[in-house]
PDB file of N, CA, C and O in Angstrom:
ATOM      1  N   UNK A   1      40.751  45.140   6.426  1.00  0.00           N
ATOM      2  CA  UNK A   1      41.118  46.294   5.148  1.00  0.00           C
ATOM      3  C   UNK A   1      40.145  45.154   3.859  1.00  0.00           C
ATOM      4  O   UNK A   1      40.572  45.073   2.707  1.00  0.00           O
ATOM      5  N   UNK A   2      39.332  44.660   4.138  1.00  0.00           N
ATOM      6  CA  UNK A   2      38.229  44.019   2.283  1.00  0.00           C
ATOM      7  C   UNK A   2      38.450  44.856   1.669  1.00  0.00           C
ATOM      8  O   UNK A   2      38.264  46.010   2.052  1.00  0.00           O
ATOM      9  N   UNK A   3      38.930  44.542   0.492  1.00  0.00           N
ATOM     10  CA  UNK A   3      39.189  45.070  -1.003  1.00  0.00           C
ATOM     11  C   UNK A   3      37.738  44.518  -1.913  1.00  0.00           C
ATOM     12  O   UNK A   3      37.598  43.356  -2.293  1.00  0.00           O
ATOM     13  N   UNK A   4      36.882  45.464  -2.115  1.00  0.00           N
ATOM     14  CA  UNK A   4      35.287  44.651  -3.178  1.00  0.00           C
ATOM     15  C   UNK A   4      35.455  44.806  -4.631  1.00  0.00           C
ATOM     16  O   UNK A   4      35.008  45.824  -5.159  1.00  0.00           O
ATOM     17  N   UNK A   5      36.158  43.748  -5.465  1.00  0.00           N
ATOM     18  CA  UNK A   5      36.028  44.226  -6.765  1.00  0.00           C
ATOM     19  C   UNK A   5      35.025  43.303  -7.626  1.00  0.00           C
ATOM     20  O   UNK A   5      34.351  42.274  -7.635  1.00  0.00           O
ATOM     21  N   UNK A   6      35.617  44.959  -8.665  1.00  0.00           N
ATOM     22  CA  UNK A   6      33.876  44.665  -9.269  1.00  0.00           C
ATOM     23  C   UNK A   6      34.771  43.882 -11.103  1.00  0.00           C
ATOM     24  O   UNK A   6      35.374  44.739 -11.749  1.00  0.00           O
ATOM     25  N   UNK A   7      34.766  42.778 -11.565  1.00  0.00           N
ATOM     26  CA  UNK A   7      36.168  42.665 -12.562  1.00  0.00           C
ATOM     27  C   UNK A   7      37.453  42.765 -11.655  1.00  0.00           C
ATOM     28  O   UNK A   7      37.636  42.208 -10.572  1.00  0.00           O
ATOM     29  N   UNK A   8      38.485  43.784 -12.494  1.00  0.00           N
ATOM     30  CA  UNK A   8      39.580  44.413 -11.738  1.00  0.00           C
ATOM     31  C   UNK A   8      39.368  45.574 -11.080  1.00  0.00           C
ATOM     32  O   UNK A   8      40.219  46.142 -10.396  1.00  0.00           O
ATOM     33  N   UNK A   9      37.654  46.151 -11.362  1.00  0.00           N
ATOM     34  CA  UNK A   9      37.909  47.845 -10.280  1.00  0.00           C
ATOM     35  C   UNK A   9      37.944  47.277  -9.263  1.00  0.00           C
ATOM     36  O   UNK A   9      37.897  46.065  -9.056  1.00  0.00           O
ATOM     37  N   UNK A  10      38.057  48.399  -8.330  1.00  0.00           N
ATOM     38  CA  UNK A  10      37.870  48.573  -6.860  1.00  0.00           C
ATOM     39  C   UNK A  10      36.427  49.512  -7.176  1.00  0.00           C
ATOM     40  O   UNK A  10      36.177  50.504  -7.861  1.00  0.00           O
ATOM     41  N   UNK A  11      35.415  48.337  -6.004  1.00  0.00           N
ATOM     42  CA  UNK A  11      34.222  49.057  -6.082  1.00  0.00           C
ATOM     43  C   UNK A  11      34.143  49.612  -4.294  1.00  0.00           C
ATOM     44  O   UNK A  11      33.567  50.619  -3.883  1.00  0.00           O
ATOM     45  N   UNK A  12      34.978  48.511  -3.412  1.00  0.00           N
ATOM     46  CA  UNK A  12      35.255  49.806  -2.344  1.00  0.00           C
ATOM     47  C   UNK A  12      35.744  49.143  -1.611  1.00  0.00           C
ATOM     48  O   UNK A  12      35.975  47.936  -1.542  1.00  0.00           O
ATOM     49  N   UNK A  13      35.861  49.710  -1.213  1.00  0.00           N
ATOM     50  CA  UNK A  13      36.911  49.365   0.412  1.00  0.00           C
ATOM     51  C   UNK A  13      36.507  49.172   1.628  1.00  0.00           C
ATOM     52  O   UNK A  13      36.376  50.328   2.032  1.00  0.00           O
ATOM     53  N   UNK A  14      36.025  48.005   3.078  1.00  0.00           N
ATOM     54  CA  UNK A  14      35.566  48.392   4.102  1.00  0.00           C
ATOM     55  C   UNK A  14      36.850  47.887   5.285  1.00  0.00           C
ATOM     56  O   UNK A  14      37.384  46.780   5.339  1.00  0.00           O
ATOM     57  N   UNK A  15      37.054  48.807   5.959  1.00  0.00           N
ATOM     58  CA  UNK A  15      37.838  48.849   6.906  1.00  0.00           C
ATOM     59  C   UNK A  15      37.282  48.321   8.473  1.00  0.00           C
ATOM     60  O   UNK A  15      36.593  49.161   9.052  1.00  0.00           O
ATOM     61  N   UNK A  16      37.453  47.362   9.013  1.00  0.00           N
ATOM     62  CA  UNK A  16      36.668  46.311   9.973  1.00  0.00           C
ATOM     63  C   UNK A  16      37.046  47.041  11.814  1.00  0.00           C
ATOM     64  O   UNK A  16      38.043  46.788  12.491  1.00  0.00           O
ATOM     65  N   UNK A  17      36.178  47.713  12.092  1.00  0.00           N
ATOM     66  CA  UNK A  17      37.457  48.627  13.164  1.00  0.00           C
ATOM     67  C   UNK A  17      36.721  48.062  14.436  1.00  0.00           C
ATOM     68  O   UNK A  17      35.778  47.323  14.153  1.00  0.00           O
ATOM     69  N   UNK A  18      36.969  48.267  15.866  1.00  0.00           N
ATOM     70  CA  UNK A  18      37.002  46.979  17.065  1.00  0.00           C
ATOM     71  C   UNK A  18      36.657  49.086  17.593  1.00  0.00           C
ATOM     72  O   UNK A  18      37.551  49.902  17.369  1.00  0.00           O
ATOM     73  N   UNK A  19      35.255  49.546  18.261  1.00  0.00           N
ATOM     74  CA  UNK A  19      35.237  50.708  19.117  1.00  0.00           C
ATOM     75  C   UNK A  19      36.763  51.326  20.151  1.00  0.00           C
ATOM     76  O   UNK A  19      37.517  52.176  20.626  1.00  0.00           O
ATOM     77  N   UNK A  20      36.276  49.971  19.897  1.00  0.00           N
ATOM     78  CA  UNK A  20      37.948  50.064  21.621  1.00  0.00           C
ATOM     79  C   UNK A  20      39.075  48.912  20.606  1.00  0.00           C
ATOM     80  O   UNK A  20      38.981  47.707  20.375  1.00  0.00           O
ATOM     81  N   UNK A  21      39.965  49.810  20.244  1.00  0.00           N
ATOM     82  CA  UNK A  21      40.700  49.230  19.015  1.00  0.00           C
ATOM     83  C   UNK A  21      42.160  48.626  20.034  1.00  0.00           C
ATOM     84  O   UNK A  21      43.122  48.193  19.399  1.00  0.00           O
ATOM     85  N   UNK A  22      42.210  48.634  21.174  1.00  0.00           N
ATOM     86  CA  UNK A  22      43.367  48.281  21.779  1.00  0.00           C
ATOM     87  C   UNK A  22      42.852  47.085  22.745  1.00  0.00           C
ATOM     88  O   UNK A  22      41.677  46.719  22.704  1.00  0.00           O
ATOM     89  N   UNK A  23      44.020  46.364  23.815  1.00  0.00           N
ATOM     90  CA  UNK A  23      43.758  45.744  24.649  1.00  0.00           C
ATOM     91  C   UNK A  23      42.950  45.586  25.729  1.00  0.00           C
ATOM     92  O   UNK A  23      43.528  46.021  26.725  1.00  0.00           O
ATOM     93  N   UNK A  24      41.975  45.198  25.953  1.00  0.00           N
ATOM     94  CA  UNK A  24      41.064  45.017  27.367  1.00  0.00           C
ATOM     95  C   UNK A  24      41.660  43.924  28.206  1.00  0.00           C
ATOM     96  O   UNK A  24      41.182  43.490  29.255  1.00  0.00           O
ATOM     97  N   UNK A  25      42.634  43.579  27.684  1.00  0.00           N
ATOM     98  CA  UNK A  25      42.692  42.176  28.977  1.00  0.00           C
ATOM     99  C   UNK A  25      42.100  40.896  28.378  1.00  0.00           C
ATOM    100  O   UNK A  25      42.268  40.779  27.164  1.00  0.00           O
ATOM    101  N   UNK A  26      41.465  39.953  28.980  1.00  0.00           N
ATOM    102  CA  UNK A  26      40.959  38.499  28.495  1.00  0.00           C
ATOM    103  C   UNK A  26      39.910  39.321  27.897  1.00  0.00           C
ATOM    104  O   UNK A  26      39.614  40.516  27.932  1.00  0.00           O
ATOM    105  N   UNK A  27      39.510  38.410  27.409  1.00  0.00           N
ATOM    106  CA  UNK A  27      38.232  38.791  25.858  1.00  0.00           C
ATOM    107  C   UNK A  27      36.746  38.523  26.339  1.00  0.00           C
ATOM    108  O   UNK A  27      35.742  38.649  25.637  1.00  0.00           O
ATOM    109  N   UNK A  28      36.806  38.020  28.039  1.00  0.00           N
ATOM    110  CA  UNK A  28      35.570  37.677  28.662  1.00  0.00           C
ATOM    111  C   UNK A  28      35.267  39.229  29.490  1.00  0.00           C
ATOM    112  O   UNK A  28      34.175  39.667  29.853  1.00  0.00           O
ATOM    113  N   UNK A  29      36.545  39.824  29.629  1.00  0.00           N
ATOM    114  CA  UNK A  29      36.253  41.380  30.022  1.00  0.00           C
ATOM    115  C   UNK A  29      35.462  42.207  28.396  1.00  0.00           C
ATOM    116  O   UNK A  29      35.717  42.348  27.200  1.00  0.00           O
ATOM    117  N   UNK A  30      34.208  42.622  29.601  1.00  0.00           N
ATOM    118  CA  UNK A  30      33.870  43.352  28.076  1.00  0.00           C
ATOM    119  C   UNK A  30      34.045  44.911  29.040  1.00  0.00           C
ATOM    120  O   UNK A  30      34.130  44.988  30.266  1.00  0.00           O
ATOM    121  N   UNK A  31      34.068  46.333  27.793  1.00  0.00           N
ATOM    122  CA  UNK A  31      34.484  46.840  28.144  1.00  0.00           C
ATOM    123  C   UNK A  31      34.194  48.360  28.987  1.00  0.00           C
ATOM    124  O   UNK A  31      33.617  49.171  28.262  1.00  0.00           O
ATOM    125  N   UNK A  32      34.399  48.699  29.922  1.00  0.00           N
ATOM    126  CA  UNK A  32      33.053  49.776  30.887  1.00  0.00           C
ATOM    127  C   UNK A  32      33.485  50.604  29.525  1.00  0.00           C
ATOM    128  O   UNK A  32      34.144  50.708  28.490  1.00  0.00           O
ATOM    129  N   UNK A  33      32.084  51.318  30.886  1.00  0.00           N
ATOM    130  CA  UNK A  33      31.477  52.201  30.191  1.00  0.00           C
ATOM    131  C   UNK A  33      32.560  53.878  28.973  1.00  0.00           C
ATOM    132  O   UNK A  33      32.536  54.295  27.815  1.00  0.00           O
ATOM    133  N   UNK A  34      33.234  54.173  30.169  1.00  0.00           N
ATOM    134  CA  UNK A  34      34.553  55.630  29.948  1.00  0.00           C
ATOM    135  C   UNK A  34      35.361  54.526  28.789  1.00  0.00           C
ATOM    136  O   UNK A  34      36.141  55.040  27.986  1.00  0.00           O
ATOM    137  N   UNK A  35      35.164  53.225  28.758  1.00  0.00           N
ATOM    138  CA  UNK A  35      36.622  52.887  27.643  1.00  0.00           C
ATOM    139  C   UNK A  35      35.945  52.550  25.889  1.00  0.00           C
ATOM    140  O   UNK A  35      36.569  52.282  24.862  1.00  0.00           O
ATOM    141  N   UNK A  36      34.124  52.737  26.173  1.00  0.00           N
ATOM    142  CA  UNK A  36      33.292  52.831  24.730  1.00  0.00           C
ATOM    143  C   UNK A  36      33.923  53.962  24.495  1.00  0.00           C
ATOM    144  O   UNK A  36      34.857  54.101  23.705  1.00  0.00           O
ATOM    145  N   UNK A  37      33.342  54.952  25.295  1.00  0.00           N
ATOM    146  CA  UNK A  37      33.449  56.568  24.882  1.00  0.00           C
ATOM    147  C   UNK A  37      34.222  57.231  24.897  1.00  0.00           C
ATOM    148  O   UNK A  37      34.128  58.444  24.704  1.00  0.00           O
ATOM    149  N   UNK A  38      35.559  56.390  25.217  1.00  0.00           N
ATOM    150  CA  UNK A  38      36.955  56.468  24.713  1.00  0.00           C
ATOM    151  C   UNK A  38      37.316  55.871  23.224  1.00  0.00           C
ATOM    152  O   UNK A  38      37.992  56.582  22.481  1.00  0.00           O
ATOM    153  N   UNK A  39      36.850  54.495  22.744  1.00  0.00           N
ATOM    154  CA  UNK A  39      37.043  54.679  22.156  1.00  0.00           C
ATOM    155  C   UNK A  39      36.571  54.988  20.700  1.00  0.00           C
ATOM    156  O   UNK A  39      37.239  54.999  19.666  1.00  0.00           O
ATOM    157  N   UNK A  40      35.386  55.210  20.871  1.00  0.00           N
ATOM    158  CA  UNK A  40      33.775  56.697  20.286  1.00  0.00           C
ATOM    159  C   UNK A  40      35.080  57.329  19.775  1.00  0.00           C
ATOM    160  O   UNK A  40      35.801  57.081  18.808  1.00  0.00           O
ATOM    161  N   UNK A  41      35.116  58.019  20.532  1.00  0.00           N
ATOM    162  CA  UNK A  41      36.326  59.689  20.759  1.00  0.00           C
ATOM    163  C   UNK A  41      37.625  58.957  19.812  1.00  0.00           C
ATOM    164  O   UNK A  41      37.750  59.693  18.833  1.00  0.00           O
ATOM    165  N   UNK A  42      38.343  58.139  19.745  1.00  0.00           N
ATOM    166  CA  UNK A  42      39.192  57.670  18.629  1.00  0.00           C
ATOM    167  C   UNK A  42      39.127  57.380  17.625  1.00  0.00           C
ATOM    168  O   UNK A  42      39.804  57.669  16.638  1.00  0.00           O
ATOM    169  N   UNK A  43      37.935  56.505  17.839  1.00  0.00           N
ATOM    170  CA  UNK A  43      37.076  56.531  16.360  1.00  0.00           C
ATOM    171  C   UNK A  43      36.973  57.898  15.533  1.00  0.00           C
ATOM    172  O   UNK A  43      37.704  58.053  14.554  1.00  0.00           O
ATOM    173  N   UNK A  44      36.590  58.316  15.698  1.00  0.00           N
ATOM    174  CA  UNK A  44      36.148  59.202  15.304  1.00  0.00           C
ATOM    175  C   UNK A  44      36.941  60.501  15.272  1.00  0.00           C
ATOM    176  O   UNK A  44      36.674  61.161  14.268  1.00  0.00           O
ATOM    177  N   UNK A  45      37.729  60.990  15.981  1.00  0.00           N
ATOM    178  CA  UNK A  45      39.410  61.439  15.245  1.00  0.00           C
ATOM    179  C   UNK A  45      39.826  60.918  14.074  1.00  0.00           C
ATOM    180  O   UNK A  45      40.096  61.492  13.019  1.00  0.00           O
ATOM    181  N   UNK A  46      39.850  59.836  14.345  1.00  0.00           N
ATOM    182  CA  UNK A  46      40.496  58.953  13.202  1.00  0.00           C
ATOM    183  C   UNK A  46      39.731  59.264  11.876  1.00  0.00           C
ATOM    184  O   UNK A  46      40.426  59.158  10.866  1.00  0.00           O
ATOM    185  N   UNK A  47      38.542  59.597  11.708  1.00  0.00           N
ATOM    186  CA  UNK A  47      37.780  59.580  10.969  1.00  0.00           C
ATOM    187  C   UNK A  47      37.781  61.365   9.860  1.00  0.00           C
ATOM    188  O   UNK A  47      37.599  61.861   8.748  1.00  0.00           O
ATOM    189  N   UNK A  48      38.112  61.601  11.173  1.00  0.00           N
ATOM    190  CA  UNK A  48      38.319  62.980  11.044  1.00  0.00           C
ATOM    191  C   UNK A  48      39.626  63.573  10.374  1.00  0.00           C
ATOM    192  O   UNK A  48      39.791  64.543   9.633  1.00  0.00           O
ATOM    193  N   UNK A  49      40.385  62.752  10.841  1.00  0.00           N
ATOM    194  CA  UNK A  49      42.284  63.080  10.244  1.00  0.00           C
ATOM    195  C   UNK A  49      42.674  62.489   9.212  1.00  0.00           C
ATOM    196  O   UNK A  49      43.415  63.001   8.373  1.00  0.00           O
ATOM    197  N   UNK A  50      42.237  61.400   9.166  1.00  0.00           N
ATOM    198  CA  UNK A  50      42.873  60.071   8.920  1.00  0.00           C
ATOM    199  C   UNK A  50      41.791  59.645   7.311  1.00  0.00           C
ATOM    200  O   UNK A  50      42.199  59.945   6.189  1.00  0.00           O
ATOM    201  N   UNK A  51      40.741  59.092   7.495  1.00  0.00           N
ATOM    202  CA  UNK A  51      40.326  57.775   6.570  1.00  0.00           C
ATOM    203  C   UNK A  51      39.201  59.725   6.433  1.00  0.00           C
ATOM    204  O   UNK A  51      38.905  60.087   7.572  1.00  0.00           O
ATOM    205  N   UNK A  52      38.907  60.310   5.793  1.00  0.00           N
ATOM    206  CA  UNK A  52      38.899  61.377   5.069  1.00  0.00           C
ATOM    207  C   UNK A  52      37.765  61.128   3.827  1.00  0.00           C
ATOM    208  O   UNK A  52      36.813  61.879   3.616  1.00  0.00           O
ATOM    209  N   UNK A  53      38.042  60.076   3.164  1.00  0.00           N
ATOM    210  CA  UNK A  53      37.133  60.024   1.870  1.00  0.00           C
ATOM    211  C   UNK A  53      35.702  58.854   2.529  1.00  0.00           C
ATOM    212  O   UNK A  53      34.860  58.306   1.818  1.00  0.00           O
ATOM    213  N   UNK A  54      35.815  58.760   3.942  1.00  0.00           N
ATOM    214  CA  UNK A  54      34.617  57.437   4.512  1.00  0.00           C
ATOM    215  C   UNK A  54      32.957  58.226   4.177  1.00  0.00           C
ATOM    216  O   UNK A  54      32.295  59.220   4.476  1.00  0.00           O
ATOM    217  N   UNK A  55      32.922  57.404   3.634  1.00  0.00           N
ATOM    218  CA  UNK A  55      31.580  57.969   2.835  1.00  0.00           C
ATOM    219  C   UNK A  55      30.128  57.557   4.044  1.00  0.00           C
ATOM    220  O   UNK A  55      29.057  58.127   4.250  1.00  0.00           O
ATOM    221  N   UNK A  56      30.760  56.324   4.628  1.00  0.00           N
ATOM    222  CA  UNK A  56      29.407  55.633   5.408  1.00  0.00           C
ATOM    223  C   UNK A  56      29.651  54.494   6.495  1.00  0.00           C
ATOM    224  O   UNK A  56      30.189  53.405   6.290  1.00  0.00           O
ATOM    225  N   UNK A  57      29.192  54.931   7.571  1.00  0.00           N
ATOM    226  CA  UNK A  57      29.817  54.293   8.522  1.00  0.00           C
ATOM    227  C   UNK A  57      28.985  53.569   9.825  1.00  0.00           C
ATOM    228  O   UNK A  57      28.744  54.212  10.847  1.00  0.00           O
ATOM    229  N   UNK A  58      28.789  52.882   9.740  1.00  0.00           N
ATOM    230  CA  UNK A  58      27.699  51.070  10.332  1.00  0.00           C
ATOM    231  C   UNK A  58      28.122  50.729  11.453  1.00  0.00           C
ATOM    232  O   UNK A  58      28.987  49.866  11.598  1.00  0.00           O
ATOM    233  N   UNK A  59      27.471  51.471  12.568  1.00  0.00           N
ATOM    234  CA  UNK A  59      28.005  50.410  13.896  1.00  0.00           C
ATOM    235  C   UNK A  59      26.857  49.237  14.376  1.00  0.00           C
ATOM    236  O   UNK A  59      25.652  48.993  14.438  1.00  0.00           O
ATOM    237  N   UNK A  60      28.267  48.699  14.675  1.00  0.00           N
ATOM    238  CA  UNK A  60      27.510  46.851  15.493  1.00  0.00           C
ATOM    239  C   UNK A  60      28.318  46.896  16.353  1.00  0.00           C
ATOM    240  O   UNK A  60      29.424  47.324  16.684  1.00  0.00           O
ATOM    241  N   UNK A  61      26.677  45.811  16.904  1.00  0.00           N
ATOM    242  CA  UNK A  61      27.022  45.235  18.292  1.00  0.00           C
ATOM    243  C   UNK A  61      25.953  45.764  19.320  1.00  0.00           C
ATOM    244  O   UNK A  61      25.589  46.937  19.235  1.00  0.00           O
ATOM    245  N   UNK A  62      25.527  45.075  20.122  1.00  0.00           N
ATOM    246  CA  UNK A  62      24.651  45.838  21.114  1.00  0.00           C
ATOM    247  C   UNK A  62      25.150  46.806  22.205  1.00  0.00           C
ATOM    248  O   UNK A  62      24.362  46.970  23.137  1.00  0.00           O
ATOM    249  N   UNK A  63      26.432  47.541  22.262  1.00  0.00           N
ATOM    250  CA  UNK A  63      27.088  48.222  22.824  1.00  0.00           C
ATOM    251  C   UNK A  63      25.877  49.949  22.642  1.00  0.00           C
ATOM    252  O   UNK A  63      25.816  50.669  21.645  1.00  0.00           O
ATOM    253  N   UNK A  64      25.282  50.087  23.666  1.00  0.00           N
ATOM    254  CA  UNK A  64      24.375  51.401  22.945  1.00  0.00           C
ATOM    255  C   UNK A  64      26.045  52.591  23.405  1.00  0.00           C
ATOM    256  O   UNK A  64      26.746  53.322  22.706  1.00  0.00           O
ATOM    257  N   UNK A  65      26.069  52.206  24.957  1.00  0.00           N
ATOM    258  CA  UNK A  65      27.535  53.490  24.953  1.00  0.00           C
ATOM    259  C   UNK A  65      28.399  53.790  24.022  1.00  0.00           C
ATOM    260  O   UNK A  65      28.781  54.939  23.800  1.00  0.00           O
ATOM    261  N   UNK A  66      28.719  52.920  23.496  1.00  0.00           N
ATOM    262  CA  UNK A  66      29.479  53.038  22.275  1.00  0.00           C
ATOM    263  C   UNK A  66      28.586  53.647  20.690  1.00  0.00           C
ATOM    264  O   UNK A  66      29.162  54.326  19.841  1.00  0.00           O
ATOM    265  N   UNK A  67      27.492  53.322  20.617  1.00  0.00           N
ATOM    266  CA  UNK A  67      26.819  54.161  19.494  1.00  0.00           C
ATOM    267  C   UNK A  67      26.167  55.540  20.387  1.00  0.00           C
ATOM    268  O   UNK A  67      26.077  56.486  19.604  1.00  0.00           O
ATOM    269  N   UNK A  68      25.739  55.877  21.646  1.00  0.00           N
ATOM    270  CA  UNK A  68      25.527  57.590  21.554  1.00  0.00           C
ATOM    271  C   UNK A  68      27.041  57.624  21.959  1.00  0.00           C
ATOM    272  O   UNK A  68      27.150  58.797  21.603  1.00  0.00           O
ATOM    273  N   UNK A  69      28.002  57.392  22.299  1.00  0.00           N
ATOM    274  CA  UNK A  69      29.170  57.969  22.262  1.00  0.00           C
ATOM    275  C   UNK A  69      29.840  58.859  20.599  1.00  0.00           C
ATOM    276  O   UNK A  69      30.398  59.945  20.442  1.00  0.00           O
ATOM    277  N   UNK A  70      29.466  57.845  19.692  1.00  0.00           N
ATOM    278  CA  UNK A  70      29.269  58.458  18.180  1.00  0.00           C
ATOM    279  C   UNK A  70      28.284  59.123  17.980  1.00  0.00           C
ATOM    280  O   UNK A  70      28.203  59.874  17.008  1.00  0.00           O
ATOM    281  N   UNK A  71      27.149  58.950  19.041  1.00  0.00           N
ATOM    282  CA  UNK A  71      26.197  60.268  18.039  1.00  0.00           C
ATOM    283  C   UNK A  71      26.425  61.159  18.795  1.00  0.00           C
ATOM    284  O   UNK A  71      26.588  62.212  18.178  1.00  0.00           O
ATOM    285  N   UNK A  72      26.578  61.322  20.521  1.00  0.00           N
ATOM    286  CA  UNK A  72      27.160  62.743  20.569  1.00  0.00           C
ATOM    287  C   UNK A  72      28.293  63.593  20.245  1.00  0.00           C
ATOM    288  O   UNK A  72      28.442  64.813  20.314  1.00  0.00           O
ATOM    289  N   UNK A  73      29.092  62.600  19.856  1.00  0.00           N
ATOM    290  CA  UNK A  73      30.106  63.698  18.517  1.00  0.00           C
ATOM    291  C   UNK A  73      29.781  64.506  17.419  1.00  0.00           C
ATOM    292  O   UNK A  73      30.007  65.672  17.096  1.00  0.00           O
ATOM    293  N   UNK A  74      29.156  63.502  16.916  1.00  0.00           N
ATOM    294  CA  UNK A  74      28.868  63.655  15.061  1.00  0.00           C
ATOM    295  C   UNK A  74      27.569  64.880  15.461  1.00  0.00           C
ATOM    296  O   UNK A  74      27.284  65.485  14.427  1.00  0.00           O
ATOM    297  N   UNK A  75      27.156  65.126  16.063  1.00  0.00           N
ATOM    298  CA  UNK A  75      26.221  66.450  16.196  1.00  0.00           C
ATOM    299  C   UNK A  75      26.806  67.876  16.093  1.00  0.00           C
ATOM    300  O   UNK A  75      26.068  68.855  16.199  1.00  0.00           O
TER     301      UNK A  75
END
């Protein structure tokens, strides 16, 4: 978690989160589509149950299936 300060006032906090937040094995192995969609589901569940004050989610990376998973669930 990153905390962005403006003087002594907290301006924003940032949580960096991998779309597949569990261990997949060797770092060179890319996640399968099912793992990306499962990770997107877990991420959205986290946003709906724990991180209720989140205002913005920025999806990074080149993984279209993970972006598609986020879009499918958010509609």
